[in-house]
VOSE-939409 format. One line per 5 residues: their letters; for each residue x, y, z of N, C-alpha, C. Coordinates in steps of 0.1 Angstrom, whole numbers. Example, Ala and Ser with C-alpha at 12.3 -4.5 7.8 and 13.67 -1.06 7.14 Angstrom:
BEGIN
AS) 132 -57 78 123 -45 78 132 -33 78 | 128 -22 71 137 -11 71 129 0 79 $
END
This chain:
BEGIN
MDTKE) 1157 866 1235 1165 874 1230 1159 887 1231 | 1165 895 1240 1164 907 1245 1156 920 1234 | 1154 929 1239 1147 943 1230 1156 945 1223 | 1172 948 1230 1181 958 1226 1184 950 1214 | 1189 939 1211 1192 928 1209 1185 928 1196 $
LLKKV) 1173 926 1194 1160 923 1189 1160 935 1179 | 1164 949 1182 1161 961 1175 1173 961 1170 | 1187 954 1174 1196 958 1166 1201 948 1153 | 1189 937 1157 1190 925 1141 1182 931 1131 | 1171 932 1138 1161 942 1134 1163 954 1121 $
RKIEI) 1178 962 1128 1184 975 1123 1190 970 1112 | 1201 959 1114 1210 955 1106 1205 944 1091 | 1189 938 1096 1189 936 1083 1180 946 1075 | 1173 957 1084 1167 965 1075 1181 975 1063 | 1185 978 1070 1200 988 1063 1204 974 1048 $
KTRRL) 1208 963 1053 1213 954 1045 1199 951 1028 | 1190 948 1037 1178 944 1021 1171 959 1021 | 1171 970 1027 1167 983 1021 1176 986 1008 | 1186 987 1008 1199 990 1000 1195 981 985 | 1192 966 991 1194 962 980 1180 964 976 $
SDHVF) 1168 969 976 1154 970 977 1155 980 968 | 1163 988 972 1159 1005 970 1173 1003 952 | 1179 999 956 1188 1002 939 1190 983 934 | 1186 977 932 1184 964 928 1172 961 923 | 1163 960 937 1147 948 930 1142 959 927 $
GGEYH) 1141 971 933 1129 980 934 1124 980 921 | 1129 986 907 1124 987 894 1125 970 891 | 1126 962 891 1128 948 889 1112 946 893 | 1111 945 907 1096 938 913 1084 950 901 | 1084 964 901 1073 971 897 1073 965 881 $
STFKG) 1086 960 874 1082 960 859 1077 942 863 | 1083 936 873 1078 917 866 1062 916 873 | 1059 925 883 1043 925 887 1036 935 884 | 1029 936 871 1017 945 868 1008 946 877 | 1004 957 879 986 962 881 978 956 877 $
RGMTF) 965 958 881 955 947 883 947 954 863 | 952 967 856 949 973 844 950 980 843 | 947 990 838 949 1004 831 934 1010 834 | 942 1023 846 925 1033 847 927 1041 838 | 913 1049 841 916 1062 838 919 1075 846 $
SEVRQ) 931 1086 842 939 1094 852 927 1106 848 | 928 1115 835 924 1126 828 923 1126 813 | 916 1139 813 918 1142 798 924 1155 796 | 931 1152 786 942 1163 776 940 1168 760 | 946 1179 759 943 1183 747 950 1174 738 $
YQFGD) 946 1170 727 951 1161 713 962 1167 711 | 975 1156 709 992 1166 707 996 1151 694 | 999 1156 690 1009 1148 673 1013 1134 682 | 1004 1125 677 1005 1114 679 1000 1107 687 | 991 1113 692 981 1102 699 971 1088 689 $
DVRNI) 969 1088 704 957 1074 695 947 1080 697 | 941 1080 681 931 1087 681 916 1076 684 | 921 1065 691 909 1060 697 903 1061 710 | 916 1072 716 919 1074 730 910 1089 729 | 903 1093 717 897 1109 716 891 1106 728 $
DWNVT) 883 1116 735 868 1114 741 858 1128 732 | 851 1124 726 841 1125 721 831 1139 728 | 830 1135 741 818 1144 745 825 1153 749 | 838 1155 756 849 1170 761 854 1177 746 | 858 1162 735 859 1172 726 848 1181 718 $
ARYNE) 834 1180 716 820 1184 714 822 1194 718 | 823 1197 735 820 1209 741 833 1222 743 | 843 1213 740 854 1224 738 856 1229 721 | 851 1222 712 846 1220 700 869 1226 693 | 870 1214 701 885 1210 696 888 1198 702 $
PFVKV) 899 1186 696 900 1170 700 906 1173 719 | 900 1165 721 905 1156 736 909 1143 737 | 921 1139 744 919 1126 746 918 1123 760 | 914 1113 764 913 1104 776 929 1097 782 | 934 1099 792 944 1098 799 948 1087 806 $
FEEER) 955 1076 802 952 1062 810 965 1059 817 | 963 1053 830 973 1051 838 974 1036 846 | 986 1029 847 989 1017 852 978 1013 868 | 974 1004 868 963 1004 883 977 1001 889 | 983 1003 903 995 996 905 994 989 916 $
ELTLM) 984 996 925 983 989 944 980 975 942 | 996 966 946 992 953 947 993 946 960 | 992 933 964 993 932 976 1003 918 975 | 1013 922 981 1022 909 987 1022 899 997 | 1021 888 995 1020 880 1010 1028 866 1009 $
LMADI) 1036 872 1018 1047 862 1019 1043 854 1031 | 1045 841 1027 1042 828 1036 1061 820 1042 | 1061 817 1052 1077 820 1057 1073 806 1063 | 1077 791 1062 1080 786 1070 1088 784 1084 | 1083 783 1096 1093 782 1107 1094 765 1115 $
SGSEF) 1094 758 1110 1092 745 1116 1107 744 1120 | 1110 731 1125 1121 728 1127 1132 728 1118 | 1132 723 1110 1142 721 1104 1146 735 1095 | 1139 744 1097 1145 757 1089 1156 759 1101 | 1157 758 1112 1168 760 1120 1180 753 1119 $
FGTED) 1185 747 1108 1197 744 1102 1209 749 1091 | 1220 748 1097 1228 754 1086 1240 746 1092 | 1250 748 1077 1266 740 1083 1276 756 1079 | 1272 765 1073 1275 777 1069 1274 785 1080 | 1277 799 1075 1276 810 1083 1262 812 1091 $
QFKNE) 1256 810 1080 1238 812 1085 1232 804 1082 | 1218 802 1090 1207 789 1091 1195 792 1079 | 1194 784 1075 1181 790 1064 1167 796 1069 | 1166 798 1079 1152 808 1084 1162 820 1084 | 1177 821 1086 1180 836 1085 1178 837 1069 $
IITEI) 1180 829 1060 1180 832 1048 1167 847 1042 | 1155 830 1045 1146 832 1041 1141 847 1051 | 1145 850 1062 1141 861 1068 1147 871 1058 | 1161 874 1052 1164 884 1045 1155 886 1029 | 1157 876 1024 1145 872 1010 1132 883 1014 $
AATLA) 1127 876 1023 1111 882 1025 1115 895 1033 | 1124 900 1037 1127 920 1042 1124 926 1027 | 1136 918 1018 1138 924 1009 1125 929 995 | 1120 916 999 1110 917 991 1097 927 993 | 1100 922 1006 1092 936 1013 1092 952 1017 $
FSAMQ) 1104 952 1015 1109 968 1010 1106 978 991 | 1105 963 988 1103 964 974 1095 969 968 | 1082 960 977 1067 963 974 1063 981 983 | 1072 977 992 1065 995 1000 1073 1005 992 | 1084 1002 985 1088 1012 975 1082 1014 968 $
NNDKT) 1072 1003 963 1056 1010 952 1046 1007 954 | 1049 1011 973 1030 1015 979 1026 1006 979 | 1026 989 976 1021 985 976 1023 978 995 | 1013 969 995 1006 964 1005 1012 953 1011 | 1019 945 1025 1027 937 1022 1021 928 1039 $
GLILF) 1016 916 1036 1013 909 1044 1020 892 1048 | 1018 887 1062 1027 876 1064 1020 865 1073 | 1023 850 1067 1021 840 1069 1030 833 1074 | 1034 831 1088 1045 821 1094 1036 808 1097 | 1043 796 1091 1033 784 1096 1045 775 1095 $
SDEIE) 1040 761 1102 1045 751 1106 1038 741 1101 | 1027 730 1110 1018 719 1103 1008 730 1108 | 1008 741 1112 999 750 1120 998 765 1115 | 987 770 1109 993 782 1110 998 793 1127 | 1009 793 1123 1014 799 1132 1011 814 1138 $
LYIPP) 1011 822 1125 1007 835 1129 1003 845 1116 | 991 850 1115 985 857 1105 989 878 1103 | 997 886 1095 996 894 1104 987 903 1083 | 974 903 1089 972 914 1070 978 921 1068 | 975 920 1056 984 932 1044 986 950 1048 $
KKGKS) 995 955 1046 993 966 1049 1004 975 1045 | 1003 986 1042 1013 998 1039 1023 1004 1050 | 1035 1007 1048 1048 1018 1053 1054 1012 1060 | 1058 1014 1066 1078 1013 1069 1075 1005 1083 | 1066 1012 1092 1069 998 1105 1064 990 1104 $
HVLRI) 1056 990 1096 1043 978 1089 1056 968 1087 | 1063 969 1079 1075 962 1074 1085 958 1081 | 1087 966 1094 1096 965 1104 1093 952 1114 | 1077 953 1113 1069 943 1128 1075 933 1118 | 1065 929 1103 1073 917 1099 1086 912 1104 $
IRELL) 1095 916 1097 1108 917 1100 1109 908 1113 | 1109 917 1128 1106 915 1142 1102 907 1141 | 1086 898 1135 1081 887 1138 1092 874 1131 | 1095 879 1119 1103 868 1115 1114 864 1117 | 1123 873 1129 1133 871 1138 1132 864 1145 $
EFQPK) 1117 867 1152 1116 864 1172 1106 855 1175 | 1098 851 1162 1084 838 1165 1093 831 1167 | 1085 823 1181 1086 812 1184 1080 803 1181 | 1079 790 1169 1063 785 1169 1061 775 1180 | 1049 769 1176 1047 764 1191 1045 742 1182 $
SNKTD) 1048 745 1168 1056 733 1164 1063 729 1160 | 1071 720 1154 1082 721 1151 1080 709 1134 | 1069 709 1137 1066 703 1121 1059 710 1106 | 1059 702 1097 1054 712 1085 1046 703 1075 | 1037 712 1076 1024 714 1064 1025 721 1054 $
VAKAL) 1025 724 1046 1025 728 1034 1014 735 1031 | 1007 721 1026 989 726 1019 981 732 1027 | 987 729 1044 977 737 1055 975 754 1052 | 992 751 1050 994 770 1047 988 778 1034 | 986 769 1024 980 771 1010 968 774 1010 $
KFLSN) 959 761 1022 948 766 1018 945 772 1025 | 949 782 1040 951 796 1049 951 805 1039 | 959 802 1026 958 817 1021 944 818 1012 | 942 803 1009 935 807 1001 916 810 1005 | 917 806 1017 909 814 1022 910 828 1028 $
VMKKK) 922 830 1032 921 844 1038 920 858 1025 | 922 853 1016 932 862 1003 921 864 990 | 911 871 994 894 867 986 901 871 969 | 911 885 971 915 889 957 931 888 955 | 939 888 947 947 880 937 956 889 942 $
AIVFV) 969 880 945 983 887 955 989 881 948 | 1003 888 950 1015 884 942 1022 875 960 | 1024 861 954 1025 851 965 1036 846 967 | 1041 851 980 1060 841 981 1061 830 988 | 1058 818 991 1063 808 999 1079 807 1001 $
LSDFI) 1081 807 1012 1094 803 1014 1100 797 1023 | 1102 784 1020 1109 769 1028 1114 767 1026 | 1120 750 1029 1128 740 1021 1122 729 1017 | 1110 733 1017 1099 724 1011 1104 711 1015 | 1110 703 1026 1109 688 1031 1096 687 1033 $
ADNYR) 1088 685 1023 1071 683 1026 1066 673 1016 | 1056 669 1016 1045 662 1007 1033 663 1008 | 1030 656 997 1012 656 997 1005 677 997 | 1012 687 987 1011 699 990 1005 704 975 | 1003 693 963 1004 696 949 989 701 945 $
DTLKI) 975 695 952 970 695 949 962 711 953 | 965 712 963 962 727 973 971 740 962 | 980 739 961 990 746 953 983 747 941 | 978 738 932 968 742 920 958 753 924 | 951 751 932 944 757 935 944 775 935 $
AAKKH) 951 773 945 961 787 951 967 794 937 | 971 789 928 983 793 922 970 796 911 | 960 791 909 946 796 897 940 814 898 | 947 815 917 941 825 921 951 839 926 | 961 832 927 972 838 929 984 842 920 $
DLTGI) 991 855 919 1007 850 913 1018 840 922 | 1021 832 921 1028 825 931 1040 819 928 | 1048 823 938 1059 812 934 1066 809 946 | 1072 794 945 1076 794 958 1093 791 955 | 1099 797 973 1114 796 968 1125 787 979 $
RVYDK) 1127 779 977 1134 767 980 1144 770 987 | 1150 774 1002 1164 773 1005 1166 763 1013 | 1179 761 1007 1186 746 1016 1200 750 1018 | 1205 741 1022 1218 741 1028 1225 727 1019 | 1239 733 1019 1246 719 1006 1250 707 1013 $
AEEAI) 1246 708 1031 1249 690 1038 1237 685 1030 | 1224 690 1031 1212 686 1025 1208 676 1017 | 1222 677 1004 1221 675 990 1223 658 993 | 1237 656 1001 1242 641 1003 1247 639 1017 | 1249 627 1025 1257 626 1039 1269 622 1034 $
PNLGM) 1281 627 1042 1289 623 1036 1299 606 1049 | 1308 604 1042 1314 590 1049 1319 597 1060 | 1309 597 1075 1316 602 1085 1315 586 1096 | 1311 580 1089 1311 566 1105 1299 567 1107 | 1299 561 1121 1286 564 1127 1286 577 1138 $
VQMLD) 1273 579 1135 1274 593 1138 1252 598 1145 | 1257 606 1153 1246 605 1162 1232 618 1157 | 1223 612 1150 1217 627 1142 1206 626 1151 | 1200 640 1149 1187 643 1157 1184 649 1142 | 1164 645 1143 1154 650 1134 1147 667 1141 $
EETGE) 1151 674 1134 1146 690 1145 1132 692 1143 | 1125 681 1135 1109 682 1137 1100 674 1143 | 1110 661 1148 1101 655 1155 1109 652 1167 | 1123 654 1170 1129 658 1181 1137 641 1187 | 1133 633 1171 1137 618 1171 1157 616 1172 $
LMLVN) 1161 609 1184 1174 610 1177 1180 593 1173 | 1190 593 1167 1192 583 1159 1207 580 1156 | 1213 569 1154 1223 567 1156 1227 562 1137 | 1233 570 1129 1229 565 1116 1244 565 1110 | 1247 548 1104 1258 547 1098 1264 554 1080 $
TGSKA) 1268 565 1088 1271 573 1069 1280 563 1064 | 1288 555 1069 1297 546 1064 1295 532 1055 | 1275 528 1052 1268 525 1043 1265 529 1031 | 1275 524 1019 1269 534 1008 1255 533 1004 | 1251 520 1011 1233 521 1007 1224 531 1011 $
MRNSY) 1230 536 1026 1224 545 1034 1223 554 1024 | 1236 558 1019 1236 571 1017 1233 576 1004 | 1230 562 992 1225 563 981 1209 571 983 | 1206 560 995 1189 558 998 1186 576 1001 | 1193 578 1010 1192 595 1013 1195 602 1003 $
YAYNR) 1200 603 998 1204 614 980 1193 609 976 | 1187 596 975 1170 594 962 1161 605 973 | 1158 602 983 1147 608 990 1150 622 990 | 1160 625 991 1159 638 986 1157 647 975 | 1162 634 962 1167 638 949 1145 646 947 $
ERVDY) 1144 632 956 1128 636 953 1121 643 958 | 1124 653 967 1118 660 974 1122 672 964 | 1130 675 960 1135 683 949 1128 682 937 | 1126 671 934 1119 670 922 1100 676 921 | 1097 668 937 1083 673 933 1080 685 937 $
FVESF) 1091 693 945 1089 711 942 1087 718 927 | 1096 709 924 1098 719 907 1085 715 902 | 1085 702 898 1071 698 890 1058 706 897 | 1054 704 911 1042 705 916 1044 720 913 | 1054 731 912 1051 744 912 1050 750 895 $
TKSGA) 1061 748 887 1058 743 874 1047 739 868 | 1040 732 876 1027 722 865 1016 725 869 | 1017 734 882 1004 746 883 1006 762 880 | 1013 763 874 1016 775 869 1021 789 876 | 1029 783 891 1032 793 894 1053 789 892 $
GALSC) 1058 801 898 1072 801 892 1082 791 906 | 1092 789 903 1102 782 915 1117 788 912 | 1121 786 924 1137 789 922 1141 785 937 | 1155 779 933 1161 773 948 1173 776 952 | 1175 781 964 1187 792 968 1195 785 977 $
RVDES) 1209 781 976 1215 777 987 1215 784 997 | 1222 783 1012 1225 792 1019 1237 795 1017 | 1250 793 1007 1261 804 1009 1261 809 995 | 1246 802 988 1246 812 973 1244 826 976 | 1244 836 963 1236 849 966 1224 845 963 $
YVKKL) 1216 849 969 1196 848 972 1195 864 959 | 1207 872 959 1204 880 950 1200 880 938 | 1218 870 933 1215 871 921 1201 859 916 | 1203 849 921 1188 843 919 1177 850 921 | 1174 861 933 1158 870 923 1161 871 913 $
LGYFK) 1169 881 909 1171 889 898 1169 882 884 | 1176 873 886 1174 862 871 1162 855 875 | 1156 852 882 1140 852 882 1135 861 881 | 1132 871 884 1124 883 878 1129 888 866 | 1141 888 859 1145 890 847 1139 878 841 $
RR) 1138 869 840 1133 855 831 1116 859 827 | 1110 863 836 1095 867 837 1092 878 832 $
END
C-alpha cells in the first residue's frame, strides 16, 4: 500500500469512527468505564443541602463560617487495544474482511478514549508479539494506531492469545481498560486470561464471518488454511464432515464465552455483516 492510499484509508476510517465516538460512544464510554476513585478538588462555602460529612473543619475554623470539600472523579484511564493480526483475520465472504472490522472497532474505541482525555496503547499479535505501542494521549497518536492496524505486515500467520495476554500482564503494571479483538480460533488461553482479568477491566470481542459457522454442501472443494498455508481437498458433500466442522466451531465459540465470563471479563461476538455499533452500545448499556 503506497503512502497516498494509506493516508486516504486512514482518513476514511477517521471520519467514520470519529463521528461514531463523538455522537454515540463518547457518553457511553465515559459512564461505563469509571476512574480510579474520587480526588480532592477544592473547598467552597457551605450551601444548603451539602453533606455535612464533607465540611472542612480547619478552613471553617479559620474563616468562622462553614466550608466544604469538593471532590471530583479521578477520570484519567488507560485503554489498551489488543488486535489479532494472524492469517485467519484476513478472511471474509461479505464486503469486509474480519481485520477491517477489527480496525474500525479499535478506532472507534480509541477516539472515545481520546474524547475522555485517556491514554490509548496498542498490541498487535499473532503467535508472537508483532508490535507494541505504549499508551499515549492525542489525535496524532490515535491516527498512528489506525495506520498500524491498516498497514502492519505480521511475521507469522498463526495465533497465540495466551502469549498476548501474558505480554499484557508484563507491560501493564497499573489497571487498564483492555479490549482483545480476535476471531478467537485458538485454544489454551483460559488460565492466562484469568490472571489478566484480575488486574484489568477486560473485554473480548469475537469478530467472525457467517461462513465460519457452518460449511455448505458444495461438493469437492480445495481449501486453504490461512494460518498454516496448507492446501487441502475437502468433501463438503459429506454430512459427517459438515457436522464435525460445525461441532469444532461451536466448541471454539463456547470456549471463548466460558473463558471470558468465568474469568469475570466481558464478552461479545460480532459478525462481519452485522452492526458493531449496536453490539457495542448494547454491551456498554448492560454494563
